[in-house]
C-alpha positions, 0 to 999 in steps of 0.5 A: 216632720215625724208628727206629719206621718202619724196625722196621715195614718190617723186620717186613713182610718176614718173612711172604713169607720164611715163604711161600717156606720153606713153598713149599720144603717142599712141593716136597720133599714132592712129590719124596718122593711121586713116588719111592713110584711105584705106591704113592703113591696109597696114601701119599696115602690114608694121609695123608688118613686121618691128617688125618681121624682127628686123627693117630690111627694106630690108626684108619688100620691098613688104610691103613698095611698097604696101603701096607706090602704095596705097598712090600714088593711094590715092594722084592721086584720090584726085587731089593732 
């Protein structure tokens, strides 16, 4: 019966570790959005649309095209 106590203790350590991994993913996402610079608002708008439309890309084509155009302008102005 003493073996049951350590098992429940080790399982209670799992959720905080999962939270830490999620926080790392969030930080990576923030860095990726920052790299978009002036297109970041359009990217976030696209993400909002995808959430609202249950990830239906066809219903978010206005946002997709706006982000594409912004990214193209950004590439052309940087000389790439």
